[in-house]
Kinemage of the C-alpha trace (Angstrom):
@kinemage 1
@onewidth
@group {chain A} dominant
@subgroup {mainchain}
@vectorlist {calphas} color= white
{ca met a 1} P -1.258 -1.951 19.013
{ca lys a 2} L 1.927 -3.564 17.493
{ca ile a 3} L 0.149 -7.317 17.256
{ca leu a 4} L -2.435 -5.333 16.062
{ca ile a 5} L -0.729 -3.912 12.875
{ca phe a 6} L 0.956 -7.607 12.715
{ca ile a 7} L -2.038 -8.999 12.169
{ca leu a 8} L -2.975 -6.143 9.590
{ca ile a 9} L -0.427 -7.021 8.081
{ca phe a 10} L -0.353 -10.628 7.868
{ca phe a 11} L -3.853 -10.249 6.428
{ca ile a 12} L -2.473 -8.386 3.637
{ca leu a 13} L 0.621 -10.006 2.558
{ca val a 14} L -2.125 -13.186 2.532
{ca gly a 15} L -4.010 -11.543 -0.096
{ca leu a 16} L -1.290 -10.526 -1.822
{ca ile a 17} L -0.224 -14.012 -1.994
{ca ile a 18} L -3.914 -14.991 -3.492
{ca ile a 19} L -3.319 -12.236 -6.287
{ca asn a 20} L -0.618 -13.737 -7.134
{ca asn a 21} L -1.021 -17.528 -7.358
{ca gln a 22} L -4.351 -16.854 -9.046
{ca asn a 23} L -3.233 -14.194 -11.051
{ca leu a 24} L -5.849 -12.071 -10.962
{ca his a 25} L -6.692 -8.371 -12.410
{ca leu a 26} L -8.718 -6.467 -9.507
{ca ser a 27} L -10.018 -3.858 -12.027
{ca asp a 28} L -11.971 -6.493 -13.194
{ca lys a 29} L -15.189 -7.590 -11.459
{ca glu a 30} L -15.457 -10.980 -12.311
{ca gln a 31} L -11.369 -11.769 -10.918
{ca leu a 32} L -12.563 -9.102 -8.257
{ca lys a 33} L -15.418 -11.473 -6.586
{ca thr a 34} L -12.913 -14.711 -7.602
{ca phe a 35} L -10.681 -12.622 -4.754
{ca ser a 36} L -13.132 -12.293 -2.043
{ca lys a 37} L -14.739 -15.602 -3.015
{ca leu a 38} L -11.039 -17.197 -2.278
{ca tyr a 39} L -9.481 -14.704 0.882
{ca phe a 40} L -13.329 -15.368 2.345
{ca asn a 41} L -13.039 -19.054 1.886
{ca trp a 42} L -9.876 -18.388 4.199
{ca leu a 43} L -11.099 -16.401 6.421
{ca gly a 44} L -13.426 -18.883 7.302
{ca glu a 45} L -11.433 -22.081 7.176
{ca ile a 46} L -9.022 -19.222 10.013
{ca tyr a 47} L -11.460 -19.905 12.122
{ca ser a 48} L -12.619 -23.333 12.221
{ca asn a 49} L -9.330 -24.430 12.750
{ca phe a 50} L -9.211 -21.590 15.493
{ca phe a 51} L -11.837 -23.164 17.454
{ca ser a 52} L -10.871 -26.975 16.672
{ca ile a 53} L -7.347 -26.001 18.550
{ca thr a 54} L -9.666 -24.343 21.390
{ca gly a 55} L -11.563 -27.248 21.146
{ca his a 56} L -8.453 -29.663 21.468
{ca val a 57} L -6.560 -27.492 24.166
{ca ser a 58} L -9.497 -27.190 26.553
{ca lys a 59} L -9.651 -30.995 26.348
{ca leu a 60} L -5.995 -31.542 27.491
{ca asn a 61} L -5.235 -32.054 30.758
{ca trp a 62} L -3.300 -28.929 32.913
{ca ile a 63} L -3.498 -29.833 35.957
{ca pro a 64} L -0.118 -31.310 37.609
{ca asn a 65} L 0.291 -34.419 39.156
């Protein structure tokens, strides 16, 4: 449960960082669309990086000599 809360807080903080860095006002529909694109692009990169790392880890030799 604590891990789920940590992940949720992490995603919220990333959203706030995107809003702050891009100086977005979410009351404007165009800026809300911009935020959505940036946020989901970031999520896509996280997803891609996760599978890339998992692929590299699975190729390592984990059996001791």
